[in-house]
C-alpha positions as CSV (number, residue, x, y, z in Angstrom):
1,M,104.4,77.0,97.7
2,N,105.7,79.7,95.4
3,P,105.6,83.2,97.2
4,E,105.2,85.4,94.0
5,N,102.1,83.2,92.6
6,F,100.5,83.0,95.9
7,L,100.6,87.1,96.6
8,K,99.7,88.0,93.1
9,E,96.4,85.3,93.6
10,L,95.7,87.2,96.6
11,F,95.5,90.2,95.1
12,N,93.5,89.2,91.9
13,V,91.1,87.3,94.8
14,A,90.9,90.9,96.3
15,V,90.3,92.8,93.0
16,Q,87.6,90.2,92.0
17,K,85.7,90.5,95.2
18,A,85.7,94.5,94.6
19,H,83.9,94.1,91.4
20,P,80.5,95.5,91.1
21,D,78.6,92.6,89.1
22,D,76.6,90.6,91.8
23,G,76.8,92.9,94.6
24,L,75.2,95.5,92.4
25,L,72.3,93.6,91.0
26,T,71.6,92.3,94.6
27,A,71.5,95.8,95.9
28,L,69.2,97.2,93.0
29,S,66.8,94.4,94.1
30,V,65.1,96.6,96.4
31,V,64.5,99.4,94.0
32,A,61.5,99.1,91.5
33,K,62.4,98.5,88.1
34,K,60.2,100.6,86.7
35,I,58.1,103.6,87.5
36,N,55.6,105.9,86.3
37,G,58.1,109.0,86.3
38,R,61.9,109.4,84.6
39,T,64.6,107.2,85.5
40,I,68.1,108.8,85.2
41,I,71.4,106.8,86.1
42,L,74.6,109.0,86.9
43,G,77.8,107.7,88.1
44,A,81.1,108.9,88.8
45,G,84.7,107.1,89.4
46,K,86.9,104.4,88.4
47,G,84.0,101.9,88.6
48,A,81.5,104.0,87.1
49,A,81.4,102.5,83.9
50,A,81.2,98.9,85.0
51,M,78.4,100.1,87.4
52,A,76.5,101.5,84.4
53,A,76.4,98.5,82.7
54,V,75.2,96.3,85.4
55,A,72.8,99.1,86.4
56,E,71.0,99.7,82.6
57,S,70.6,95.8,82.7
58,Y,68.3,96.0,85.6
59,F,66.0,98.8,84.8
60,E,62.8,98.5,82.7
61,G,61.4,101.1,80.2
62,D,63.1,104.3,79.3
63,I,66.0,105.3,80.8
64,E,68.8,107.7,80.2
65,G,71.8,108.9,81.9
66,V,75.8,109.6,82.3
67,V,79.0,108.7,84.2
68,V,82.2,109.7,84.4
69,T,85.2,107.6,84.7
70,P,89.1,107.9,84.2
71,Y,90.7,107.6,80.5
72,K,90.6,104.0,79.5
73,H,88.2,102.9,81.9
74,G,85.3,102.8,79.7
75,C,83.5,99.8,78.9
76,P,80.3,99.3,76.6
77,T,77.1,100.2,77.5
78,K,73.4,100.4,76.0
79,T,71.9,103.9,76.6
80,I,74.1,105.2,79.2
81,E,76.8,107.4,78.2
82,V,80.3,107.2,79.3
83,I,82.4,109.9,79.2
84,E,86.3,109.8,80.1
85,A,88.1,112.5,82.3
86,A,91.2,113.2,84.0
87,H,92.5,111.6,87.2
88,P,93.7,112.6,90.0
89,V,94.2,116.0,88.8
90,P,90.8,117.0,87.2
91,D,90.7,118.3,83.7
92,H,88.0,120.2,81.2
93,A,86.1,116.8,80.2
94,G,85.1,116.4,83.9
95,Q,83.6,119.9,84.4
96,V,82.0,119.1,80.9
97,V,80.3,116.0,82.7
98,A,79.6,117.7,85.8
99,R,77.6,120.4,84.2
100,K,75.9,118.0,82.0
101,M,74.4,116.0,84.8
102,L,73.0,119.2,86.8
103,A,71.2,119.9,83.3
104,M,69.9,116.6,83.3
105,V,68.2,116.9,86.5
106,E,66.6,120.0,86.4
107,D,62.8,120.4,86.9
108,L,62.5,116.8,88.4
109,T,59.5,115.6,90.2
110,A,58.6,113.7,93.0
111,N,57.7,110.8,90.8
112,D,61.2,111.3,89.2
113,R,64.5,109.2,90.4
114,V,68.1,109.3,90.4
115,I,70.4,106.2,90.5
116,F,73.6,107.6,91.3
117,L,76.8,105.0,90.9
118,V,80.0,106.0,92.9
119,S,83.1,104.7,93.4
120,G,86.7,106.0,94.2
121,G,88.1,108.7,92.1
122,G,85.0,110.4,92.0
123,S,86.2,113.5,94.0
124,S,88.4,114.4,90.8
125,L,86.5,113.1,87.9
126,L,83.2,115.0,88.8
127,V,84.7,118.6,89.2
128,L,82.8,122.0,89.1
129,P,84.2,124.6,90.8
130,P,82.0,127.9,91.8
131,E,81.7,130.3,89.0
132,V,83.9,132.7,90.6
133,I,86.7,130.2,90.9
134,E,88.7,129.0,87.5
135,L,89.4,125.4,87.0
136,S,92.8,126.0,87.1
137,E,92.8,127.7,90.7
138,K,91.1,124.4,91.5
139,Q,93.6,122.0,89.9
140,F,96.5,124.1,91.3
141,I,94.8,123.4,95.2
142,N,94.5,119.4,94.1
143,K,97.9,119.2,93.2
144,Q,99.3,120.7,96.3
145,L,97.2,118.5,98.4
146,L,98.3,115.4,96.5
147,R,101.9,116.3,97.4
148,S,101.3,117.0,100.9
149,G,100.8,114.3,102.9
150,A,97.0,115.2,103.7
151,S,94.5,112.0,104.1
152,I,91.8,111.7,101.8
153,D,89.4,113.1,104.6
154,E,91.2,116.3,104.4
155,I,91.4,116.5,100.9
156,N,87.4,115.8,100.0
157,C,87.0,118.4,102.9
158,V,88.6,121.2,100.9
159,R,87.0,119.6,97.7
160,K,83.5,120.0,98.7
161,K,83.9,123.2,99.9
162,L,85.1,124.5,96.4
163,S,82.2,122.4,94.4
164,Q,79.0,123.2,93.1
165,I,78.6,119.1,92.9
166,K,80.0,117.7,95.9
167,G,79.1,117.4,99.5
168,G,75.4,116.7,98.9
169,R,75.0,119.6,96.3
170,L,74.3,116.9,93.5
171,A,71.1,115.6,95.9
172,L,70.1,119.0,96.7
173,R,69.7,119.7,92.8
174,C,67.8,116.4,92.4
175,A,65.4,117.2,95.0
176,P,62.1,116.6,95.1
177,A,63.1,113.7,92.7
178,T,64.3,110.4,95.1
179,V,68.0,109.4,94.8
180,H,69.3,106.1,95.3
181,T,73.2,106.1,95.9
182,F,74.9,102.8,95.5
183,A,78.6,102.7,96.2
184,I,82.0,100.9,96.1
185,S,83.9,102.4,98.9
186,D,87.5,103.3,98.7
187,V,88.1,104.8,102.0
188,P,88.9,103.9,105.4
189,G,85.7,103.7,107.7
190,D,83.2,103.9,104.5
191,S,81.8,107.2,105.5
192,P,79.4,108.1,102.8
193,S,80.2,111.8,102.9
194,V,83.8,111.0,101.9
195,I,83.4,108.3,98.8
196,A,83.8,110.7,95.9
197,S,83.2,113.5,98.5
198,G,79.7,112.7,98.9
199,P,77.6,114.3,96.3
200,T,74.5,113.0,97.2
201,V,75.1,112.9,101.0
202,P,74.6,116.2,103.4
203,D,78.1,117.8,103.9
204,D,78.8,117.3,107.9
205,T,82.1,119.5,107.6
206,R,82.6,123.3,107.8
207,I,84.4,125.9,106.2
208,D,86.7,126.5,109.1
209,D,87.4,122.9,108.8
210,A,88.9,123.7,105.0
211,R,90.9,126.7,106.2
212,E,92.2,124.7,109.0
213,I,93.6,121.9,106.4
214,L,94.6,124.7,103.9
215,A,96.9,126.0,106.7
216,R,97.9,123.1,108.3
217,Y,99.9,122.0,104.8
218,N,100.6,125.3,103.6
219,I,98.4,125.1,100.7
220,Q,98.5,128.3,98.7
221,V,95.4,129.5,97.4
222,S,94.3,132.7,95.3
223,D,92.4,135.8,96.5
224,S,89.6,134.7,94.7
225,V,89.1,131.0,96.6
226,D,90.2,133.0,99.9
227,L,87.1,135.3,99.3
228,Y,84.7,132.8,98.4
229,L,85.7,130.7,101.5
230,D,84.9,134.1,103.5
231,E,81.7,134.5,101.6
232,Q,80.3,130.9,102.4
233,S,81.5,130.6,106.1
234,C,77.9,132.1,107.0
235,R,76.0,130.2,104.3
236,Q,74.7,126.5,104.9
237,P,72.6,124.5,102.2
238,D,69.4,123.3,103.6
239,W,69.4,119.6,103.8
240,A,65.9,119.5,105.0
241,T,64.6,120.0,101.7
242,L,66.0,116.4,100.6
243,P,63.6,113.8,100.4
244,E,63.2,111.5,103.4
245,T,63.4,108.7,100.7
246,N,66.6,108.9,99.7
247,T,68.8,105.7,100.2
248,F,72.4,105.6,100.2
249,T,73.8,101.5,99.7
250,T,77.4,100.4,100.0
251,I,77.8,97.3,97.7
252,R,81.5,96.7,98.1
253,T,84.0,97.6,100.7
254,P,88.0,97.3,101.4
255,Q,86.8,94.9,104.2
256,M,85.1,92.6,101.8
257,S,88.4,92.4,99.8
258,L,90.6,91.7,102.7
259,D,87.9,88.9,104.4
260,A,87.8,87.4,100.2
261,A,91.9,87.3,100.6
262,A,92.0,85.6,103.9
263,E,89.3,83.2,103.0
264,Y,91.8,82.2,100.0
265,A,95.0,82.0,102.3
266,L,93.2,79.9,104.8
267,S,92.2,77.5,101.8
268,K,95.6,77.3,101.1
269,G,96.4,76.2,104.6
270,I,98.1,79.6,105.3
271,R,97.0,81.8,108.4
272,P,95.7,85.4,107.9
273,I,96.1,88.2,110.0
274,I,94.1,91.1,108.9
275,L,95.2,94.7,110.0
276,G,92.0,96.4,108.2
277,D,92.5,100.0,106.6
278,L,95.2,102.1,107.7
279,E,96.2,105.6,106.9
280,G,99.3,107.4,107.7
281,E,102.8,108.1,105.7
282,S,103.2,104.9,103.5
283,R,106.8,104.6,104.8
284,E,105.8,104.8,108.1
285,V,102.8,102.2,107.9
286,A,105.7,99.9,106.1
287,K,107.9,100.0,109.5
288,V,104.7,98.7,111.9
289,H,104.3,95.9,109.3
290,A,108.2,95.0,109.3
291,G,107.8,95.0,113.4
292,I,105.1,92.6,113.2
293,T,106.7,90.5,110.8
294,R,109.9,90.3,113.2
295,Q,107.6,89.5,116.2
296,I,106.1,86.5,114.3
297,I,109.3,85.4,113.1
298,K,111.3,85.5,116.6
299,Y,108.1,85.0,118.9
300,D,105.5,83.5,117.1
301,Q,103.3,86.4,117.7
302,P,100.5,86.8,117.0
303,C,100.6,83.6,115.3
304,K,103.1,81.1,114.1
305,A,104.2,81.1,110.4
306,P,103.0,80.1,107.7
307,C,100.9,83.3,107.8
308,V,100.1,86.5,106.1
309,I,99.5,89.8,107.1
310,L,96.6,91.5,105.1
311,S,96.1,95.5,105.3
312,G,94.2,97.9,103.3
313,G,93.1,101.5,103.7
314,E,95.1,104.6,101.9
315,T,98.2,105.7,103.2
316,T,99.7,109.1,102.2
317,V,103.3,110.4,100.9
318,T,104.6,113.5,101.6
319,V,106.7,114.2,98.1
320,K,110.1,116.0,99.0
321,G,111.9,114.4,96.2
322,N,111.3,114.3,92.3
323,G,111.2,110.5,91.6
324,R,108.3,108.5,90.2
325,G,105.7,106.2,92.1
326,G,102.7,106.0,94.4
327,R,102.0,105.1,97.6
328,N,102.2,101.4,97.3
329,V,106.0,101.1,95.7
330,E,106.7,103.7,98.5
331,F,105.5,101.4,101.2
332,L,106.8,98.3,99.8
333,L,110.2,100.3,99.2
334,S,110.5,100.8,102.7
335,L,109.7,97.7,103.9
336,T,112.4,96.4,101.7
337,L,114.8,98.6,103.6
338,E,113.5,97.7,106.9
339,L,113.7,93.8,106.4
340,K,116.8,93.6,104.5
341,G,115.9,90.3,102.7
342,L,114.7,88.6,105.8
343,K,114.6,85.1,105.2
344,G,111.3,83.4,104.1
345,V,109.3,87.0,103.8
346,S,107.7,87.9,100.9
347,A,105.0,91.0,100.0
348,I,102.8,92.7,97.6
349,A,101.4,96.4,97.6
350,C,98.9,97.4,94.8
351,D,96.2,99.2,94.2
352,T,93.1,97.4,93.6
353,D,92.2,100.3,90.9
354,G,95.3,99.1,88.8
355,I,97.2,102.3,89.3
356,D,99.8,103.3,92.1
357,G,99.4,107.2,92.3
358,T,100.0,108.5,88.5
359,E,101.9,105.5,87.3
360,D,100.9,103.1,84.7
361,N,101.5,99.9,87.6
362,A,99.3,98.8,90.1
363,G,101.9,98.6,92.3
364,A,105.2,95.6,93.0
365,I,106.1,92.9,94.4
366,M,109.0,92.2,97.2
367,L,110.8,89.1,97.7
368,E,113.4,87.5,99.9
369,N,115.9,88.4,97.3
370,T,114.7,91.9,96.5
371,Y,117.5,93.2,98.6
372,Q,120.4,91.6,97.8
373,R,119.2,91.8,94.6
374,A,119.2,95.8,94.3
375,L,122.7,95.7,96.4
376,L,124.3,93.8,93.5
377,K,122.9,96.1,90.8
378,Q,124.1,99.1,93.0
379,M,120.8,100.5,93.8
380,N,120.7,101.5,97.0
381,P,117.1,101.5,98.5
382,R,117.7,104.4,101.1
383,D,118.7,106.8,98.2
384,Y,115.2,105.6,96.0
385,L,113.5,105.9,99.3
386,E,114.4,109.6,99.7
387,N,113.6,110.5,96.3
388,N,110.3,109.2,96.3
389,D,111.4,107.0,93.3
390,G,109.9,103.5,94.3
391,Y,108.8,103.4,90.6
392,C,112.4,103.3,89.0
393,F,113.6,101.2,92.1
394,F,111.1,98.4,91.4
395,N,111.4,98.8,87.9
396,G,115.0,98.1,87.7
397,L,114.3,94.7,89.3
398,D,111.6,93.9,87.1
399,A,109.1,93.7,90.0
400,L,106.5,96.2,89.2
401,I,103.1,94.7,88.8
402,F,100.9,96.1,86.0
403,T,96.9,95.0,85.4
404,G,95.6,97.8,83.6
405,P,92.4,99.5,84.6
406,T,90.1,97.3,86.9
407,R,87.0,99.0,86.8
408,T,86.4,99.2,90.5
409,N,88.5,100.7,93.2
410,V,88.3,99.4,97.3
411,N,92.0,101.2,97.7
412,D,95.1,99.7,98.7
413,F,95.8,96.2,99.1
414,R,99.0,95.0,101.1
415,A,99.9,91.6,102.1
416,I,103.2,90.1,103.6
417,F,103.7,86.2,103.3
418,I,105.8,84.9,106.1
419,Q,106.9,81.2,105.5
420,V,109.3,80.5,108.2
């Protein structure tokens, strides 16, 4: 079996399973196609446009709505407006669409309903800081958090506290109308309050939690942000005003994609080992994967080769160098350094949204000869890793993977194929 073709097909299977088409239509079947009141469709995330196209084909009668998705992630829709904005650092376009959403849900009644379509990336795309905080201040905080090594739960905790729309605040503005949320999860554990910072889900974090995170990662904030957090520390939204008819349905998860990849591997006679959703520093997670790989080769534990190790989740990178690359190439570069061309081992690490960090690649692939090829080119993997320069390392070996926007996101996909 050609390891490169096998690994790329595993990734394709995982991405295809993450797409909203069939899953969203099935989930929508429990919602009435037409009601006496208004139906408003809103959405945010990398899969928002694709989800909107599915949703508008289901509902009958007059519907209106708007969704926000990253630049180049849009797709044709009939009645729902698709607006593109920046990710992972928000821009003015995201603020404009957030205001537009809030304006659309003003003066709703109990006879109306809101369909909210959410997927990974929504936190950055749907940005509306409090009036006393400038967008530039929130952008500055966001950039620091992304480079700090903070987990997605921690980043989103801070984001929720500095927003007029995240952390359940969109649902509060929709009340007394019912809100039905349909989500593609991109977070470990699939917590509704963490996916896109939970715009329609009651916030279960505190101001003190956000302050502790800011302090732990030495995130610098302006005086206006500091004062705002102080003022909010004694205020809590009244979640009791949310209708009991509100619902939240997760239609796609990272585990579903891992299961689909495992099923494909089995169909090819390859044993899958699913490690699940993982967090932690990318380079350290790679060391754990390398240890499992060596255990399989040396002791046939936890199973004999041929087999494939599968994992997902969202690792982090504490940026100390000035190189290029996201967490997937960082993982794969660390794995390359750990295994040093171990015979019969190849691997892939990609983001299911088609974008690794802020670059144009989805990730990269490591083959048995990658380490030796790098040395022949006088490319020291350790130097590249210390500079957080996984993009340039794999680009120099023609091993980057480009998919373009996939219009979905269940986060990272990693596979290590062991043939011996």
